MITOR-894967 format. One record per residue: residue number from 0; residue in one letter; z, y, x negated of N, C-alpha, C in turn. Coordinates in steps of 0.2 Angstrom, whole numbers. Layout:
N
(pt NUM "a" (Z Y X) (Z Y X) (Z Y X)) ...
This chain:
242
(pt 0 "m" (60 -31 -82) (61 -29 -75) (58 -34 -70)) (pt 1 "r" (62 -38 -66) (59 -43 -62) (56 -40 -56)) (pt 2 "a" (51 -43 -53) (47 -40 -48) (49 -42 -41)) (pt 3 "a" (48 -48 -39) (49 -50 -32) (48 -58 -32)) (pt 4 "k" (48 -60 -26) (46 -67 -25) (42 -67 -19)) (pt 5 "r" (36 -71 -19) (32 -72 -14) (35 -76 -8)) (pt 6 "e" (33 -75 -2) (36 -78 4) (36 -86 3)) (pt 7 "d" (31 -88 0) (30 -95 -1) (35 -98 -6)) (pt 8 "g" (39 -94 -9) (44 -96 -14) (42 -95 -22)) (pt 9 "e" (35 -94 -23) (33 -93 -30) (36 -87 -33)) (pt 10 "d" (39 -87 -39) (41 -81 -42) (35 -77 -45)) (pt 11 "v" (36 -70 -44) (32 -66 -47) (35 -65 -54)) (pt 12 "a" (30 -65 -59) (33 -65 -66) (36 -58 -68)) (pt 13 "e" (40 -59 -73) (43 -52 -75) (38 -48 -78)) (pt 14 "v" (38 -42 -77) (33 -37 -78) (36 -32 -83)) (pt 15 "t" (33 -31 -89) (34 -26 -94) (28 -21 -95)) (pt 16 "e" (22 -24 -94) (16 -20 -94) (10 -24 -91)) (pt 17 "a" (6 -21 -87) (1 -24 -84) (-6 -21 -87)) (pt 18 "a" (-9 -25 -92) (-15 -22 -95) (-21 -22 -90)) (pt 19 "g" (-20 -26 -85) (-26 -27 -80) (-27 -20 -76)) (pt 20 "v" (-22 -16 -76) (-22 -10 -72) (-25 -4 -76)) (pt 21 "r" (-25 -5 -82) (-26 1 -87) (-34 3 -85)) (pt 22 "g" (-34 10 -84) (-41 13 -83) (-43 12 -76)) (pt 23 "r" (-39 9 -72) (-41 8 -65) (-39 14 -61)) (pt 24 "c" (-43 16 -55) (-41 21 -51) (-37 19 -45)) (pt 25 "v" (-31 21 -44) (-26 19 -39) (-24 25 -34)) (pt 26 "v" (-25 24 -28) (-23 29 -23) (-17 27 -19)) (pt 27 "l" (-12 31 -20) (-6 30 -16) (-6 35 -10)) (pt 28 "a" (-7 31 -4) (-8 35 2) (-1 36 5)) (pt 29 "g" (1 43 6) (7 44 8) (12 43 3)) (pt 30 "g" (10 45 -3) (14 44 -10) (18 49 -12)) (pt 31 "t" (21 54 -8) (25 59 -11) (32 57 -10)) (pt 32 "s" (34 51 -7) (41 49 -6) (44 46 -12)) (pt 33 "a" (50 44 -12) (53 41 -18) (50 35 -20)) (pt 34 "a" (47 31 -15) (44 25 -17) (37 27 -20)) (pt 35 "g" (34 32 -18) (27 34 -21) (28 37 -28)) (pt 36 "r" (33 40 -29) (35 43 -36) (36 38 -40)) (pt 37 "a" (40 33 -38) (42 27 -43) (35 23 -45)) (pt 38 "c" (31 22 -40) (25 18 -41) (20 23 -46)) (pt 39 "a" (20 29 -44) (16 33 -48) (18 33 -56)) (pt 40 "r" (24 34 -57) (27 34 -64) (25 27 -67)) (pt 41 "v" (26 22 -64) (25 15 -67) (17 14 -68)) (pt 42 "l" (13 16 -64) (6 16 -64) (3 20 -70)) (pt 43 "v" (5 26 -70) (3 31 -76) (5 28 -83)) (pt 44 "a" (11 25 -83) (14 22 -89) (10 16 -91)) (pt 45 "a" (7 13 -86) (3 7 -88) (-5 9 -89)) (pt 46 "g" (-6 15 -89) (-13 17 -90) (-18 18 -85)) (pt 47 "a" (-15 18 -78) (-19 19 -73) (-21 26 -71)) (pt 48 "r" (-26 27 -68) (-28 34 -65) (-25 34 -58)) (pt 49 "v" (-20 39 -57) (-17 39 -50) (-18 45 -46)) (pt 50 "v" (-20 44 -40) (-21 49 -35) (-16 48 -30)) (pt 51 "v" (-12 53 -29) (-6 53 -24) (-9 58 -18)) (pt 52 "v" (-9 55 -12) (-12 58 -6) (-6 59 -2)) (pt 53 "g" (-5 66 1) (0 68 5) (-2 73 10)) (pt 54 "s" (2 75 14) (0 80 20) (3 87 18)) (pt 55 "t" (8 87 13) (12 93 12) (10 96 5)) (pt 56 "s" (8 102 5) (6 105 -2) (12 105 -6)) (pt 57 "e" (18 107 -4) (23 108 -8) (26 102 -11)) (pt 58 "r" (26 97 -8) (28 90 -10) (23 88 -15)) (pt 59 "l" (16 89 -14) (11 87 -19) (12 91 -25)) (pt 60 "k" (13 97 -25) (14 101 -31) (20 99 -35)) (pt 61 "a" (25 97 -31) (31 94 -35) (30 88 -39)) (pt 62 "i" (26 83 -35) (25 77 -39) (20 78 -45)) (pt 63 "a" (15 82 -44) (11 84 -50) (14 87 -56)) (pt 64 "s" (19 91 -54) (24 94 -60) (28 89 -63)) (pt 65 "e" (31 84 -58) (36 79 -61) (33 74 -65)) (pt 66 "i" (26 72 -63) (23 66 -66) (17 68 -69)) (pt 67 "p" (17 70 -76) (10 72 -79) (5 67 -79)) (pt 68 "g" (-1 69 -77) (-7 64 -77) (-8 62 -70)) (pt 69 "v" (-4 63 -65) (-5 62 -58) (-10 67 -55)) (pt 70 "a" (-15 65 -52) (-19 69 -47) (-17 69 -40)) (pt 71 "v" (-17 74 -37) (-15 75 -30) (-20 77 -25)) (pt 72 "e" (-20 75 -19) (-25 77 -14) (-21 78 -7)) (pt 73 "q" (-22 83 -4) (-19 84 3) (-24 82 8)) (pt 74 "c" (-21 78 13) (-26 75 18) (-22 73 24)) (pt 75 "d" (-24 74 30) (-21 71 36) (-24 64 37)) (pt 76 "l" (-21 59 35) (-24 52 35) (-25 49 42)) (pt 77 "t" (-22 53 47) (-23 50 54) (-30 53 57)) (pt 78 "d" (-33 57 52) (-40 60 54) (-45 57 51)) (pt 79 "a" (-49 53 54) (-54 49 51) (-59 53 47)) (pt 80 "d" (-61 59 49) (-66 63 46) (-63 66 39)) (pt 81 "a" (-57 67 40) (-53 70 34) (-53 65 29)) (pt 82 "v" (-52 58 31) (-51 53 26) (-58 52 23)) (pt 83 "d" (-63 52 26) (-70 51 23) (-71 57 18)) (pt 84 "a" (-69 63 20) (-70 68 15) (-65 67 9)) (pt 85 "l" (-60 64 10) (-55 63 4) (-59 58 0)) (pt 86 "r" (-62 53 3) (-65 48 -1) (-71 51 -6)) (pt 87 "e" (-74 56 -3) (-80 59 -7) (-77 63 -12)) (pt 88 "r" (-71 67 -11) (-68 70 -17) (-65 66 -22)) (pt 89 "v" (-62 60 -20) (-60 56 -25) (-65 53 -29)) (pt 90 "h" (-71 51 -26) (-77 48 -30) (-79 54 -35)) (pt 91 "a" (-80 60 -32) (-82 65 -37) (-78 66 -43)) (pt 92 "a" (-71 66 -42) (-67 68 -47) (-65 62 -51)) (pt 93 "h" (-64 56 -48) (-61 50 -52) (-66 44 -52)) (pt 94 "g" (-71 44 -48) (-75 38 -48) (-73 33 -42)) (pt 95 "s" (-75 27 -42) (-73 22 -37) (-66 20 -37)) (pt 96 "v" (-63 18 -32) (-56 16 -32) (-55 9 -32)) (pt 97 "d" (-50 7 -36) (-48 0 -37) (-42 -3 -34)) (pt 98 "g" (-38 2 -32) (-32 0 -28) (-29 5 -23)) (pt 99 "v" (-27 3 -18) (-24 7 -13) (-17 4 -11)) (pt 100 "l" (-12 9 -11) (-5 7 -9) (-4 11 -3)) (pt 101 "h" (-3 8 3) (-2 12 9) (6 13 10)) (pt 102 "l" (8 19 10) (15 21 10) (17 26 16)) (pt 103 "v" (12 26 21) (13 30 27) (18 26 31)) (pt 104 "g" (23 29 33) (28 25 37) (33 30 41)) (pt 105 "g" (39 28 41) (44 32 45) (48 27 50)) (pt 106 "w" (53 29 52) (57 25 57) (59 29 63)) (pt 107 "r" (59 26 69) (62 29 75) (64 23 79)) (pt 108 "g" (70 23 81) (72 17 85) (79 18 88)) (pt 109 "g" (82 12 90) (88 12 93) (88 13 101)) (pt 110 "g" (94 12 104) (94 12 111) (92 6 115)) (pt 111 "g" (91 0 112) (89 -5 115) (82 -5 118)) (pt 112 "l" (80 -9 122) (73 -9 124) (72 -3 128)) (pt 113 "a" (77 0 132) (76 6 136) (75 12 132)) (pt 114 "g" (77 12 126) (76 17 121) (70 17 117)) (pt 115 "q" (65 13 119) (59 13 115) (54 17 118)) (pt 116 "s" (54 24 117) (50 29 120) (43 29 118)) (pt 117 "d" (39 31 122) (32 32 121) (31 37 115)) (pt 118 "d" (35 42 115) (34 47 110) (36 44 103)) (pt 119 "d" (41 40 103) (43 36 96) (37 32 94)) (pt 120 "f" (34 28 99) (29 24 98) (23 27 95)) (pt 121 "a" (21 33 98) (16 37 95) (17 39 88)) (pt 122 "f" (23 41 87) (25 43 80) (24 38 75)) (pt 123 "l" (26 32 77) (26 26 72) (19 24 72)) (pt 124 "l" (15 24 77) (8 22 77) (3 26 72)) (pt 125 "r" (6 32 70) (2 35 65) (1 31 58)) (pt 126 "s" (6 27 57) (5 23 51) (-1 18 51)) (pt 127 "l" (-1 15 57) (-7 10 58) (-13 14 58)) (pt 128 "t" (-13 20 61) (-20 24 62) (-22 26 55)) (pt 129 "a" (-17 28 51) (-19 30 44) (-21 24 40)) (pt 130 "l" (-18 18 40) (-20 12 37) (-27 10 39)) (pt 131 "r" (-29 10 45) (-36 9 47) (-41 13 44)) (pt 132 "h" (-39 20 44) (-44 25 41) (-45 24 34)) (pt 133 "v" (-39 23 30) (-40 22 23) (-43 16 21)) (pt 134 "s" (-41 10 24) (-44 4 22) (-51 4 23)) (pt 135 "r" (-54 7 29) (-61 7 30) (-64 11 25)) (pt 136 "a" (-61 17 24) (-65 22 19) (-66 19 12)) (pt 137 "f" (-61 15 10) (-61 13 3) (-63 5 3)) (pt 138 "d" (-65 2 8) (-67 -5 9) (-72 -7 4)) (pt 139 "a" (-78 -3 3) (-83 -4 -1) (-81 -4 -8)) (pt 140 "d" (-77 1 -10) (-74 2 -17) (-70 -5 -19)) (pt 141 "l" (-66 -7 -15) (-61 -12 -16) (-65 -19 -17)) (pt 142 "r" (-70 -20 -12) (-74 -26 -13) (-78 -26 -19)) (pt 143 "a" (-81 -20 -21) (-85 -20 -27) (-81 -20 -34)) (pt 144 "s" (-75 -18 -33) (-71 -18 -39) (-70 -25 -42)) (pt 145 "s" (-69 -26 -49) (-68 -32 -52) (-60 -34 -51)) (pt 146 "a" (-56 -29 -48) (-49 -31 -47) (-47 -26 -42)) (pt 147 "g" (-49 -27 -35) (-47 -22 -30) (-41 -25 -27)) (pt 148 "r" (-37 -20 -25) (-30 -22 -22) (-29 -17 -16)) (pt 149 "l" (-27 -20 -10) (-25 -16 -5) (-18 -18 -3)) (pt 150 "t" (-13 -14 -2) (-6 -16 -1) (-3 -12 4)) (pt 151 "i" (1 -15 8) (6 -11 13) (13 -13 12)) (pt 152 "v" (17 -9 14) (24 -10 14) (26 -12 21)) (pt 153 "s" (28 -18 23) (30 -20 30) (38 -21 30)) (pt 154 "s" (40 -24 35) (47 -25 36) (49 -32 38)) (pt 155 "t" (55 -34 36) (57 -40 38) (58 -41 46)) (pt 156 "s" (58 -35 49) (59 -35 56) (53 -38 60)) (pt 157 "v" (48 -39 56) (42 -43 59) (44 -50 61)) (pt 158 "v" (48 -53 57) (49 -60 58) (56 -61 62)) (pt 159 "r" (60 -55 63) (66 -55 66) (67 -48 70)) (pt 160 "p" (62 -47 75) (62 -41 79) (68 -40 83)) (pt 161 "l" (71 -34 84) (77 -33 88) (74 -28 94)) (pt 162 "a" (78 -28 99) (76 -24 105) (76 -16 103)) (pt 163 "g" (81 -14 99) (81 -7 97) (76 -5 92)) (pt 164 "g" (72 -10 89) (67 -8 85) (60 -11 87)) (pt 165 "a" (60 -12 93) (54 -15 96) (47 -11 94)) (pt 166 "n" (47 -5 95) (42 -1 93) (40 -2 86)) (pt 167 "y" (45 -1 82) (44 -1 75) (41 -8 73)) (pt 168 "a" (44 -13 75) (42 -20 73) (35 -22 76)) (pt 169 "a" (33 -19 82) (26 -20 84) (21 -17 80)) (pt 170 "v" (22 -11 78) (18 -7 74) (17 -11 67)) (pt 171 "k" (23 -13 64) (22 -16 58) (19 -23 58)) (pt 172 "a" (20 -26 64) (16 -33 65) (8 -31 65)) (pt 173 "a" (7 -26 69) (0 -24 70) (-3 -23 63)) (pt 174 "s" (0 -19 59) (-2 -17 52) (-3 -23 48)) (pt 175 "e" (2 -28 48) (1 -34 44) (-6 -38 47)) (pt 176 "t" (-7 -38 53) (-13 -42 56) (-19 -38 53)) (pt 177 "w" (-19 -32 53) (-25 -28 50) (-26 -30 43)) (pt 178 "v" (-21 -30 39) (-22 -31 32) (-24 -38 31)) (pt 179 "r" (-22 -43 35) (-24 -50 34) (-31 -50 36)) (pt 180 "a" (-34 -46 41) (-41 -46 43) (-45 -43 37)) (pt 181 "v" (-42 -38 34) (-45 -35 28) (-46 -40 22)) (pt 182 "g" (-41 -44 21) (-41 -50 16) (-46 -55 18)) (pt 183 "q" (-47 -57 24) (-52 -61 26) (-59 -58 25)) (pt 184 "g" (-60 -52 26) (-66 -49 24) (-68 -49 17)) (pt 185 "y" (-63 -48 12) (-64 -48 5) (-66 -55 3)) (pt 186 "a" (-63 -60 6) (-65 -67 5) (-72 -69 7)) (pt 187 "k" (-74 -67 13) (-80 -68 16) (-86 -64 12)) (pt 188 "h" (-84 -58 10) (-89 -55 6) (-91 -58 -1)) (pt 189 "a" (-85 -61 -4) (-87 -64 -10) (-90 -71 -9)) (pt 190 "r" (-88 -74 -4) (-91 -81 -2) (-99 -80 -1)) (pt 191 "d" (-100 -75 3) (-107 -74 5) (-112 -72 -1)) (pt 192 "a" (-108 -69 -6) (-112 -67 -12) (-112 -72 -17)) (pt 193 "g" (-109 -78 -16) (-108 -83 -21) (-104 -81 -27)) (pt 194 "l" (-99 -77 -26) (-95 -75 -31) (-87 -77 -30)) (pt 195 "a" (-83 -77 -35) (-76 -77 -34) (-73 -71 -31)) (pt 196 "v" (-68 -72 -27) (-65 -66 -23) (-62 -62 -29)) (pt 197 "s" (-63 -55 -29) (-61 -51 -34) (-56 -45 -31)) (pt 198 "a" (-55 -45 -24) (-51 -41 -21) (-46 -44 -17)) (pt 199 "a" (-40 -41 -16) (-34 -45 -13) (-31 -40 -8)) (pt 200 "a" (-29 -42 -2) (-25 -38 2) (-18 -41 3)) (pt 201 "v" (-13 -38 1) (-6 -40 0) (-1 -36 5)) (pt 202 "i" (4 -40 8) (9 -37 12) (15 -38 8)) (pt 203 "f" (19 -32 7) (26 -32 4) (30 -32 10)) (pt 204 "r" (35 -36 11) (40 -35 16) (47 -34 13)) (pt 205 "v" (51 -29 16) (57 -27 14) (62 -25 20)) (pt 206 "k" (68 -27 19) (73 -25 25) (73 -17 25)) (pt 207 "g" (74 -14 19) (75 -7 19) (72 -5 12)) (pt 208 "l" (68 0 12) (65 2 5) (69 6 1)) (pt 209 "a" (74 10 4) (79 14 0) (83 9 -5)) (pt 210 "g" (82 11 -12) (85 7 -17) (81 2 -20)) (pt 211 "r" (75 0 -16) (70 -5 -19) (64 -2 -21)) (pt 212 "e" (64 5 -23) (58 8 -25) (55 5 -31)) (pt 213 "e" (60 4 -36) (57 1 -43) (55 -6 -42)) (pt 214 "a" (58 -10 -37) (55 -17 -36) (48 -16 -33)) (pt 215 "l" (47 -12 -29) (41 -11 -26) (36 -9 -31)) (pt 216 "a" (37 -4 -36) (33 -2 -41) (31 -8 -46)) (pt 217 "s" (36 -12 -47) (35 -18 -52) (31 -23 -48)) (pt 218 "a" (32 -24 -42) (28 -29 -38) (21 -27 -38)) (pt 219 "f" (20 -21 -36) (13 -18 -35) (9 -18 -42)) (pt 220 "l" (13 -17 -47) (9 -17 -54) (7 -24 -56)) (pt 221 "s" (12 -29 -54) (10 -36 -56) (4 -39 -52)) (pt 222 "l" (2 -35 -47) (-4 -38 -43) (-10 -38 -48)) (pt 223 "w" (-10 -34 -53) (-16 -34 -58) (-15 -39 -63)) (pt 224 "d" (-10 -43 -63) (-9 -48 -69) (-12 -55 -67)) (pt 225 "d" (-14 -56 -61) (-17 -62 -59) (-23 -61 -55)) (pt 226 "d" (-27 -66 -55) (-34 -66 -51) (-32 -64 -44)) (pt 227 "a" (-37 -61 -41) (-36 -59 -34) (-35 -65 -29)) (pt 228 "a" (-38 -71 -30) (-37 -77 -26) (-30 -79 -25)) (pt 229 "i" (-26 -77 -30) (-19 -79 -30) (-15 -75 -25)) (pt 230 "w" (-17 -69 -24) (-14 -64 -20) (-17 -63 -14)) (pt 231 "n" (-23 -64 -13) (-26 -62 -6) (-23 -65 0)) (pt 232 "d" (-21 -61 5) (-18 -64 11) (-11 -67 10)) (pt 233 "s" (-8 -64 5) (-1 -66 4) (4 -61 6)) (pt 234 "v" (11 -63 7) (16 -59 9) (21 -60 3)) (pt 235 "v" (24 -54 1) (29 -54 -5) (35 -51 -2)) (pt 236 "g" (41 -54 -3) (47 -52 -1) (50 -48 -7)) (pt 237 "l" (53 -42 -6) (55 -37 -11) (63 -37 -11)) (pt 238 "d" (66 -41 -6) (73 -41 -6) (77 -46 -10)) (pt 239 "d" (74 -50 -14) (77 -55 -18) (81 -51 -24)) (pt 240 "p" (87 -53 -26) (90 -50 -31) (86 -49 -38)) (pt 241 "a" (87 -44 -41) (84 -43 -48) (87 -47 -53)) 
């Protein structure tokens, strides 16, 4: 199963198993979607300890039944206090976290620039708010891990924004900026400690995630096949043909 290609043109190696993720604790934030389920299945098969976080108990129950071995947590990721409480529950049940895949998203748009309503922007902004909360809550874990990974799914609209998707592209661009800042923090922490960087912040870009869920799962898994320095502050395209 071929994973993806970095935006700098470097191929991501074909992935059949990622020994580097075995035994590691990975949180899928907003992971009850089709993409989250695909990632959970691949991670569990590779030996990771997976915690799927969602806001709806019914969907969490369904994914726990569908994928044996997956742990689930209900949390409003836009509530900072709730995310801090989530971190404490995850620590108590599973230990420190080695990976976070941020899948909180959604789409609203259309109608040209005049159609970019404040209500739609507020809805889309929840994704960035959740990213800020989750990345802060687990920052110490990921920096301390021997192979910490923080990843978001962004959009190709960041580099080719359209008037009808201006709200969406703006939030995605802000999310990418946040992740790049997190990556700089990982590098600075390692440099100040006189250590090699062991955590990586990575951006996946895709035109549309529907139908690319397996590519996302494969690419995310492959992040543990290489040293963090290779991946930190990188952008990986998921739209290349398999």
